[in-house]
Backbone as CSV, one residue per row, in Angstrom:
resi,resn,N_x,N_y,N_z,CA_x,CA_y,CA_z,C_x,C_y,C_z
1,MET,78.688,86.620,-87.456,79.849,86.624,-88.423,79.834,88.089,-89.334
2,SER,80.544,88.729,-89.394,80.379,90.100,-90.434,80.420,89.779,-91.865
3,SER,79.701,90.654,-92.591,79.692,90.076,-93.892,80.889,90.352,-94.697
4,SER,82.008,90.911,-94.101,83.306,90.939,-94.744,84.048,89.859,-94.469
5,CYS,83.534,88.783,-93.464,84.672,87.952,-93.160,84.058,86.577,-93.740
6,TYR,84.998,85.789,-94.700,84.558,84.740,-95.444,85.627,83.627,-95.121
7,ALA,85.175,82.438,-95.172,86.044,81.263,-94.650,86.827,81.139,-95.859
8,SER,88.134,80.957,-95.689,89.237,80.755,-96.800,90.162,79.666,-96.344
9,GLU,91.145,79.697,-97.219,92.262,78.566,-97.026,93.045,79.202,-95.782
10,ARG,93.052,80.506,-95.574,93.708,81.187,-94.327,93.094,81.012,-92.905
11,ASP,91.774,80.521,-93.126,91.035,80.187,-91.848,91.528,78.769,-91.378
12,PRO,92.089,78.659,-90.217,92.280,77.126,-89.804,91.501,76.269,-89.264
13,VAL,90.216,76.951,-88.906,89.109,76.331,-88.567,88.327,75.659,-89.691
14,ALA,88.047,76.667,-90.822,87.603,76.107,-91.934,88.169,75.124,-92.639
15,LEU,89.936,75.001,-92.532,90.478,74.102,-92.979,90.016,72.891,-92.309
16,VAL,89.936,72.729,-90.892,89.780,71.744,-90.201,88.347,71.112,-90.739
17,GLU,87.333,71.947,-90.865,85.954,71.503,-91.351,86.066,70.945,-92.640
18,SER,86.623,71.359,-93.437,86.920,70.922,-94.952,87.642,69.774,-94.894
19,CYS,88.799,69.482,-93.945,89.208,67.892,-93.799,88.219,67.051,-93.524
20,GLN,87.626,67.404,-92.189,86.761,66.618,-91.685,85.799,66.162,-92.696
21,ARG,85.108,66.931,-93.534,84.107,66.559,-94.509,84.822,65.746,-95.313
22,SER,86.060,65.829,-96.122,86.693,65.124,-96.896,86.920,63.663,-96.489
23,LEU,87.434,63.533,-95.214,87.768,62.432,-94.593,86.482,61.423,-94.254
24,LEU,85.454,62.168,-93.921,84.247,61.434,-93.933,83.881,60.835,-95.140
25,TRP,83.982,61.701,-96.245,83.393,60.950,-97.469,84.203,59.930,-97.916
26,LEU,85.695,60.235,-97.716,86.552,59.132,-97.933,86.264,57.872,-97.281
27,LEU,86.275,58.099,-96.010,86.014,56.667,-95.145,84.635,55.997,-95.697
28,GLN,83.603,56.830,-96.028,82.205,56.347,-96.441,82.419,55.729,-97.946
29,SER,83.189,56.247,-98.633,83.066,55.867,-100.104,84.184,54.481,-100.569
30,HIS,85.110,54.421,-99.505,86.203,53.555,-99.889,85.806,51.999,-100.063
31,GLN,84.407,51.660,-99.322,83.885,50.303,-99.546,84.955,49.350,-99.034
32,ARG,85.399,49.652,-97.916,86.400,48.520,-97.282,87.615,48.045,-97.951
33,GLU,88.061,49.012,-99.122,89.067,48.510,-99.623,90.152,49.555,-99.127
34,PRO,91.499,48.929,-99.411,92.563,49.783,-98.841,92.666,51.479,-99.505
35,LEU,93.043,52.189,-98.793,92.937,53.377,-99.311,94.500,54.011,-99.390
36,ARG,94.507,54.381,-100.744,96.143,54.450,-101.251,96.341,56.018,-100.792
37,ARG,97.773,56.090,-100.250,98.361,57.154,-99.886,99.583,57.523,-100.894
38,CYS,99.671,58.820,-101.348,100.366,59.099,-102.250,101.996,59.327,-102.033
39,TRP,102.443,59.394,-100.688,103.683,59.363,-100.072,104.238,58.302,-99.684
40,ILE,103.482,57.104,-99.517,103.883,55.743,-99.232,103.444,54.713,-99.895
41,ASP,104.247,53.792,-99.963,103.917,52.404,-100.933,102.878,51.730,-100.303
42,HIS,102.799,51.881,-99.215,101.576,50.815,-98.328,100.430,51.676,-97.913
43,PRO,99.264,51.133,-98.954,97.973,51.822,-98.498,97.461,51.620,-97.215
44,TYR,96.590,52.327,-96.500,96.028,52.076,-95.435,95.145,50.983,-95.573
45,GLY,95.175,49.953,-94.720,94.399,48.839,-94.590,93.151,49.160,-93.661
46,GLU,92.393,47.971,-92.975,91.482,48.173,-92.100,91.979,48.768,-90.800
47,GLU,93.060,48.263,-90.400,93.647,48.775,-89.084,93.782,50.316,-89.233
48,GLU,94.412,50.837,-90.171,94.611,52.053,-90.127,93.292,52.871,-90.519
49,ILE,92.471,52.348,-91.083,91.430,52.975,-91.423,90.079,53.066,-90.039
50,THR,90.714,52.020,-89.284,89.627,51.910,-88.126,90.329,52.994,-87.032
51,ARG,91.516,53.172,-87.066,92.290,54.151,-86.412,91.903,55.504,-86.589
52,LEU,91.638,55.790,-87.886,91.327,57.063,-88.404,89.686,57.418,-88.080
53,GLU,88.816,56.279,-88.122,87.501,56.342,-87.434,87.434,56.508,-85.863
54,ASP,88.098,56.049,-85.330,88.155,55.877,-84.001,89.029,56.800,-83.042
55,GLU,89.888,57.411,-83.777,90.594,58.354,-83.137,90.906,59.810,-83.631
56,LEU,91.135,59.728,-85.043,91.000,60.895,-85.628,89.626,61.549,-85.883
57,LEU,88.694,61.045,-86.323,87.492,61.607,-86.586,86.816,62.304,-85.078
58,PRO,86.880,61.575,-84.097,86.551,62.078,-82.592,87.440,63.387,-82.165
59,ALA,88.739,63.273,-82.648,89.663,64.530,-82.170,89.060,65.877,-82.883
60,MET,88.691,65.404,-84.208,88.389,66.594,-85.054,86.971,67.289,-84.512
61,GLU,86.078,66.311,-84.332,84.924,66.831,-83.618,84.872,67.281,-82.479
62,SER,85.832,66.777,-81.657,86.088,67.688,-80.418,86.498,69.092,-80.535
63,PHE,87.382,69.277,-81.388,88.072,70.560,-81.769,86.972,71.330,-82.290
64,LEU,86.297,70.787,-83.367,85.056,71.770,-83.799,84.065,72.100,-82.583
65,ALA,83.712,71.316,-81.921,82.729,71.473,-80.942,83.215,72.718,-79.859
66,ARG,84.345,72.465,-79.508,85.121,73.564,-78.760,85.106,74.919,-79.302
67,ILE,85.412,75.056,-80.544,85.632,76.056,-81.484,84.035,76.626,-81.559
68,ASP,83.111,75.931,-81.619,81.721,76.275,-81.652,81.369,77.056,-80.382
69,ALA,81.752,76.220,-78.910,81.369,77.002,-77.800,82.216,78.332,-77.562
70,ILE,83.313,78.465,-78.032,84.294,79.585,-77.959,83.443,80.584,-78.757
71,ASP,82.960,80.284,-80.096,82.308,81.404,-80.751,81.106,81.986,-80.231
72,GLN,80.125,80.866,-79.669,78.983,81.213,-78.965,79.267,82.155,-77.949
73,GLN,80.451,81.936,-77.028,80.487,82.973,-75.934,80.879,84.259,-76.398
74,LEU,81.538,84.238,-77.577,81.876,85.623,-77.918,80.840,86.427,-78.686
75,THR,80.042,85.563,-79.355,78.498,85.950,-79.696,77.703,86.601,-78.788
76,GLU,77.556,85.953,-77.574,76.902,86.404,-76.642,77.573,87.487,-76.077
77,ALA,78.550,87.631,-75.773,79.552,88.664,-75.038,79.136,90.128,-75.959
78,GLN,79.241,89.745,-77.470,79.043,90.965,-78.335,77.716,91.328,-78.310
79,GLU,76.560,90.580,-78.323,75.537,90.833,-78.381,75.060,91.813,-77.141
80,GLU,75.389,91.238,-75.654,75.555,92.017,-74.582,75.865,93.284,-74.641
81,GLN,77.011,93.511,-75.518,77.741,94.783,-75.343,77.099,95.871,-76.237
82,GLU,76.486,95.234,-77.262,75.607,95.890,-78.366,74.301,96.360,-77.625
83,ALA,73.792,95.490,-76.943,72.528,95.988,-76.279,72.810,97.177,-75.499
84,GLN,74.004,96.768,-74.489,74.403,98.057,-73.461,74.651,99.299,-74.327
85,VAL,75.185,99.471,-75.016,75.381,100.459,-75.977,74.209,101.144,-76.525
86,GLU,73.265,100.322,-77.051,71.898,100.670,-77.282,70.969,101.373,-76.336
87,LEU,71.371,100.945,-74.815,70.511,101.156,-73.773,71.105,102.722,-73.413
88,GLU,72.559,102.794,-73.675,73.235,104.021,-73.155,72.551,105.064,-74.114
89,ARG,72.458,104.598,-75.568,72.148,105.750,-76.641,70.644,106.454,-76.407
90,ALA,69.853,105.212,-75.941,68.360,105.461,-75.611,68.461,106.344,-74.441
91,ALA,69.276,106.296,-73.317,69.108,106.941,-72.086,69.746,108.451,-72.379
92,ILE,70.796,108.570,-73.547,71.241,109.758,-73.794,70.046,110.601,-74.628
93,ALA,69.488,110.004,-75.382,68.542,110.451,-76.188,67.313,111.088,-75.551
94,ALA,66.768,110.227,-74.448,65.760,110.462,-73.440,66.309,111.727,-72.610
95,ALA,67.613,111.780,-72.041,67.971,112.933,-71.255,68.028,114.396,-72.490
96,GLY,68.368,114.102,-73.603,68.474,115.255,-74.204,67.071,115.788,-74.713
97,ALA,66.025,114.888,-74.952,64.837,115.287,-75.194,64.097,116.005,-73.955
98,GLU,64.218,115.526,-72.564,63.903,116.259,-71.615,64.401,117.489,-71.282
99,SER,65.736,117.793,-71.565,66.353,119.098,-71.430,65.981,119.977,-72.407
100,SER,65.670,119.501,-73.484,65.277,120.579,-74.424,63.781,120.752,-74.556
101,ALA,62.886,120.134,-73.555,61.525,120.579,-73.581,61.464,121.955,-72.798
102,VAL,60.522,122.401,-73.721,60.201,123.801,-72.968,59.000,123.821,-72.415
103,LEU,58.818,124.501,-70.973,57.629,124.543,-70.321,56.977,125.970,-70.827
104,VAL,55.638,125.529,-70.971,55.026,126.823,-71.293,53.924,127.179,-70.174
105,PRO,54.116,128.523,-69.561,53.227,128.750,-68.471,51.685,128.956,-69.048
106,PHE,50.931,128.891,-68.191,49.493,128.658,-68.584,49.054,130.174,-68.627
């Protein structure tokens, strides 16, 4: 990742990572008490909490794992491209050094 790239609210992957951390914290800290929701009168009970744990968390983990795999492929391709550029630069420099060498007769 370039130094000018920072995770932000505009990065959907960072948002999912943040949501996953928050959800994990919420599920670990609720101590099996109902989870209140601000937009409905009925809190999440054991059934809804179990569905979050069994359905939503694995889906988020799968999404993030796939993003990691895609990022790894892109990183490897970028590293290969940079290595190729360096090889080409070295070849050009070597060719330039050979052509500028002066043969001195004995």
